[in-house]
ROSETI-382516 format. One record per atom (N, C-alpha, C, O): x negated, y negated, z. Coordinates in pm, whole numbers, plus 50000, padded with zeros to 5 digits. Layout:
XYZ;...
END
This chain:
872576159288954;871476162889043;871736157089182;872046145189195;871616165389284;871856160889422;870606163189507;870006173889504;870226152989581;869046153489666;869476153189813;870336145189851;868876161789893;869166162090037;867856163490114;867076172590087;867616154590208;866446156090295;866826166090404;867786164090478;866046176790413;866356187990502;865576186990633;866086190990738;864366181790628;863466182190745;862706168990749;862126164690650;862706162790865;861976150190880;861746147691029;862316154391114;860896137791058;860626134091197;861886129291267;862026130691388;862806123591190;864086118991242;865196126791174;865046131191060;866316128291244;867416136191188;868756130391230;868886124591338;869736131991143;871096128291179;871626137991284;871106148991302;872676133791351;873266141891457;873646155791405;874236157091298;873326165891482;873656179591445;872536186891374;872646198791348;871456179591341;870306185591274;869086184991366;869056177191461;868096193291338;866876193691417;865806184891351;865566186091231;865186176291429;864076168191379;862766175091414;862716183191506;861726171691341;860396177091369;859386170591278;859726166091168;858136170191323;857096163891242;856916172091114;856496183691119;857226165991001;857106172990874;858126167690776;858846158090804;858196174190661;859106169490555;859546181090469;858786190290441;860806180490428;861356189790329;862546183190263;863346176590329;862646184990133;863706178690055;864256188789955;863486195889889;865566189589942;866206199089851;866796191589732;867386180889747;866606197289614;867176191589492;868026202289424;867526212989390;869296199289404;870206208489336;870506203089198;871026191989184;870186211089097;870526207588960;871636216988914;872116225388990;872026215588790;873076224188735;872676238888740;873516247588760;871366241488722;870916255388711;869976259988821;869756271988836;869396250788898;868336254388991;868596248689131;869306238789148;867996255289229;868006250689368;866556250089412;865926260289437;866026237889422;864586235689441;864336229389578;864986219689615;863386234989652;862986229389781;861576223889768;860646231089731;861426211189800;860106204689798;859606203789941;860156196390023;858566211289971;857996212490105;858976219590199;860166220690171;858426224490310;859226233090398;859146229090545;859486236990633;858696216790572;858616212390710;857576220190789;856776227590733;857586218290921;856576224491004;857026236691081;856206243891137;858336239191083;858856250091165;859946257591090;860926251591044;859776270591077;860706278690999;862096279291059;863086278790985;862206280491190;863526281291252;864316268391232;865516268891203;863636256991246;864306244091225;864716242491079;865796237591049;863836246690987;864146245790845;865396253890812;866316248790748;865436266390855;866576274990823;867856269990888;868926270690829;867746264791009;868916259191077;869466247290999;870676246590974;868586238090961;869056226190889;869636229890753;870636224090711;869016239290683;869576243790555;870996248890576;871896245690498;871176256690679;872506262290706;873506251190740;874636251290690;873106241690823;874016230890863;874346221590747;875396215290745;873446220890649;873646212290532;874306219790416;874416214490306;874726232190442;875396240390341;874536242690217;875016242090104;873246245190241;872316248690134;871936263290156;871146266190246;872456272590077;872196286790099;870726290390075;870216288489964;870066295490177;868646299090164;868426309490055;867416309189985;869366318590042;869206329489945;869426324989801;869156332489707;869916312689783;870136307489648;869016298189602;869026293689487;868056295289689;866916286889649;866076294589548;865696305989572;865796288289435;865086294989326;863606291489322;862786299589279;863256279389367;861876274789358;861516266689483;862336259089535;860286268389528;859716259789632;858476253189573;857616259889517;858386240089587;857206232489545;856546226889671;857186219789748;855286230089690;854546225389807;853636213789767;852856214889673;853736202789839;852966190889803;851486192589833;850636189589750;851176197489953;849786199489993;849756209490108;850806213990154;848566212990152;848386224790237;848676222390385;848716232090461;848856210290428;849026207690570;850256214790626;851276216190559;850126219290751;851136227790811;852496221390829;853506228490838;852566208090835;853866201590850;854646201190718;855766196190712;854036206590613;854706207690483;854836222190436;855656225190349;854046230890494;854076245090454;854566254190567;854776266090544;854766248790687;855026257090804;856296265290800;856366275790864;857306260690726;858556267990720;858646278090607;859636285290594;857606278690524;857676286690401;857936301390427;858806307390365;857196307290518;857256321890531;858556326590596;859016337690568;859146318390680;860476321690733;861496321990620;862386330490618;861356312790526;862256312390410;862016324290318;862976330390270;860746327690294;860426338990205;860866352190266;861176361590193;860896353090397;861396365290461;862856367690426;863296379190416;863596356890408;865016357890372;865196359190222;866066366490175;864356352090146;864506351590001;863156353189932;862506343189900;862716365589909;861416367889845;861436365889693;860406367389628;862606362489637;862706360389492;862286346289451;862246343089332;861976337989548;861596324189520;860266323389446;859346330989475;860176314289349;858906310789286;858286299389366;858946289389394;857026300889404;856336290689484;855296283689398;854366289989348;855456270589383;854526262289305;853616254989404;854056245989475;852356258889407;851406253289503;850196247589430;849786253089328;849616236789481;848396231589421;847306242189413;847116250089506;846596242289302;845526252189283;844426250689387;843656260089409;844336239089450;843296236589551;843616242789686;842786241989777;844766249089702;845076255889828;843976265989859;843346271389768;843746268489985;842746278390025;843136292189973;844316295289958;842136300289946;842406313989900;843226321690003;844066329889968;842966318990130;843706325890235;845206323290223;846006332590227;845576310590207;846996307190200;847596311990068;848736316790065;846856310589959;847376315289831;847616330389834;848636335189782;846706337789893;846876352289902;848076355889989;848816365289960;848266348290096;849396350890185;850716348290113;851666355990126;850766337390037;851986334389961;852226345089856;853346350089841;851166348689783;851296358389673;851706372189722;852246380089645;851456375089849;851856388089903;853356388789931;853906399589954;854016377089928;855446376789963;856336371589851;857546373689854;855746364789752;856556358589647;855696356289524;854486358589527;856326351789417;855556348189298;854906334589320;855586324689347;853586334189308;852826321789327;852436316189191;851866323189107;852756303489170;852376296389048;851476284889089;851916275689159;850226285289046;849266274989084;849386262988989;849476264588868;849376251189048;849566238788971;848286230488976;847766227489083;847796226888859;846656217688849;847116204588787;847156194288854;847456204988658;847926192988590;849426191388598;850136199988649;849886180088546;851336177488543;852036188488464;851506193288363;853206192488510;853936203088443;855416202488482;855776196888585;856226208288397;857656209288427;857896220388528;857326231288517;858726217688626;859156227788722;860446234288671;860586246488673;861356226088627;862576230488561;863146218188489;862546207488495;864266219688424;864846208488351;865056196488444;865706197688548;864506185188406;864636172388477;863826171488607;863956161688680;863006181488636;862126180888752;860706184288708;860466194788648;859776175488737;858396177088694;857446174588811;857746166688900;856316181288810;855246178588906;854266168688845;853986168988725;853736159888930;852666150888885;851376158588858;850466153488793;851316170988910;850046178088915;849246173389035;849606163589101;848156180289062;847306176489175;846696162689152;846166159889045;846796154189252;846186140989247;845306139089370;845436146389468;844416129189363;843586125889478;842256133089476;842056142889404;841336127889558;839996133789567;839716139689705;838786147489721;840506135889804;840356141489938;841346152889954;841076164189912;842486149890015;843576159590022;844286159589888;844946149889852;844156170389815;844796171489683;846286173789703;846696181889786;847096166589627;848536166689654;849316164889524;848916157189437;850446171989513;851366169789403;852646163389455;853066165889568;853256155089371;854556149189401;855536153689294;855136158889190;856816151589320;857836155089222;858336142789150;858376131789206;858716144689024;859336134288943;860706139488900;860796149688831;861756132588940;863116136588906;863656127088799;863626114988817;864146132588690;864706124588581;866216124288595;866896134188569;866736112888636;868176111488659;868946108488532;870176108788531;868216105588423;868866100788301;869006085688301;869306079688198;868796079688416;868866064988430;867606059788496;867606049088559;866536067188482;865266063588544;864716074988626;865416084888652;863466073788667;862766084388740;862706081388889;862526069888931;862876091888969;862716090989113;861536099689154;861436111289113;860646094089234;859456101289279;859676105989423;860136098289508;859356118589449;859446124189584;858026127689628;857346135589563;857606121789738;856236123889787;856246131889917;857206131489993;855146139089940;854976145990067;854386136490169;855056132490264;853106132890151;852426123390240;851736111990166;851256102590228;851666112790034;850996102489953;849526100989988;848986089989985;848866112190020;847426111590047;846636105589931;845656098489956;846996108189804;846226102189695;846436087089682;845696080489609;847426081589750;847766067489740;848936065389645;849056072289545;849786055789679;850966053289596;850596048989455;851316052189360;849486041789439;849096036989307;848896048489210;849416048189098;848156058689252;847876069989163;849156077989136;849366082589023;849986079589237;851216087289221;852176080289126;852686086489032;852416067489149;853366060089065;852826058588924;853586059388827;851526056388910;850926055388777;851126068288699;851466067988580;850936079688764;851126092488697;852586094388657;852866098488544;853496091488747;854916093088718;855356083988605;856216087588525;854766072088598;855166062288497;854836066588355;855356060988259;853976076388341;853656081588208;854836089188148;854866091988028;855826092688232;856966100488185;858246092188177;859306097588143;858166079288207;859346070788201;859256059588303;858196056888359;860386053188326;860446041788417;860816046688557;861876052588577;859946044088653;860206047888792;861146037488854;860856025488853;862276042288909;863246033188970;863396035489120;863976027189190;862856046689170;862996049289313;861916058589364;861296065989288;861696058189495;860696066889558;861146070189700;861626061489773;860996082789737;861386087689870;860276096689921;859666104189845;860006096090051;859056105390111;858086098490204;858296087190246;857006105490236;855976100090322;855016091290245;854496095290141;854776079190296;853866069690230;852546068490306;851676060890266;852396075790415;851216074990502;850986060290543;851946053590582;849766055390535;849486041790581;849436031590469;848816021090484;850076034490357;849986025790240;850476011690269;851506009590331;849686001990220;850105987890222;850165982490080;850055970390058;850345991489985;850405987489843;851825982889809;852495988689723;852265972389878;853665968189868;854055963489728;855195965389687;853115957489656;853445952489522;853905963589429;854665961089335;853465975789455;853855987089370;855345990189382;855925996689295;855955985589491;857365988689517;858315978189460;859525980089461;857755967189410;858605956489355;859385961689235;858845968689149;860655958289229;861495962089115;862185975489131;863055978789051;861805983289232;862465996089253;863855993889313;864045984589392;864806002189275;866156000889328;866386009389452;867366007289524;865486018889477;865586027289597;864196029689654;863316034689585;864016026089779;862766028589851;863136035389982;863776029490068;862716047989996;863086055690114;861886061490185;861636073490176;861126053290257;859956058390330;860386066290453;861316062290524;859726077390478;860056085490596;858816093090641;857706089790601;859016103390723;857956112190772;856766104290827;856886098090932;855636104390757;854386098890809;854196084090779;853136078490810;855196077590720;855046063590681;854776054690802;855556054590898;853676047390797;853266038990910;854006025690909;854416020691014;854186019790790;854666005990780;856116005390733;856465997190648;856956013990788;858356014490746;859076001090773;859835996390689;858815995090889;859495982590923;859105971390827;859945963290788;857835970990789;857375960690695;857995962790558;858375953090491;858095975190515;858725978190386;860195973990389;860695968290293;860865976790500;862265972790515;862415957590510;863365952490450;861485950590572;861545935890574;861325929990435;861995920390397;860395935790360;860065930390228;861095934090122;861315926590027;861735945590138;862635950490033;863985954590095;864355966290088;864705945090154;865935948690226;867025954590137;867825962690183;867065950590013;868125955389925;867865969489872;868795976989846;866595972989855;866245986089801;865995996389911;866046008489885;865705991790031;865316000790140;866476009690183;867606005090198;866176022590203;867146031990260;866526038790380;865356042590378;867316040390485;866876047490605;866986062490577;868086067990574;865846068890556;865826082990517;865426091490637;864436088790704;866206101890661;865936111590767;866616124590727;867326124990627;866396135090803;867066147790774;868576145490773;869136139890866;869216149990666;870636147690647;870946137090544;872096135790502;869936129390503;870126119390398;870476126290267;869826135990228;871496121290199;871916127090071;871976116189965;872276104589994;871696120089842;871706110789730;872106118189604;871536128689573;873066112689532;873446118389402;872776110289293;872946098189286;871996116989209;871246110189104;871936112088968;871446107088867;
END
């Protein structure tokens, strides 16, 4: 399983940065995109520069409805309408109808398998409803978050029901729940994370600088 951050506020040289998040996961059988960033042109450009064929993406999982996570979706669907889109059931009817007019829409409420070794936490939170991904590396679980609106505690607790969480990557928003990160071997805060410097200071050995272009083999 290979993970690549495609879209983020920061980017490696040669890629486009922008407010938002998108992460690609390649398994033996599937090509899965988690979130689509805020801009379709930037998303497609970065996919191309990272050698991720847009037409080979099989599934898109959207964490929540905010435009910095869904903004690139329709540019991608214009190229590849065969994609299955997994969206929280709490999405507005307007957006769900728009997605369903271009691709197969699968609404997600509870935890469910997306494909082999990739699972959704299901919708979490009481304000902004959000799903995160759980990746099973065979040597522990890695959690991929969009913005962590439900809070890291609820996300990690849900993921822990499926095994031992060893790493987490994505937006942590303003979380100061640092104790939840103890013992993890990989901590990759990015996008909307407010306290990235503090996390780096507390967990120097596990901390990874994550931006568009970051790659990880699980």
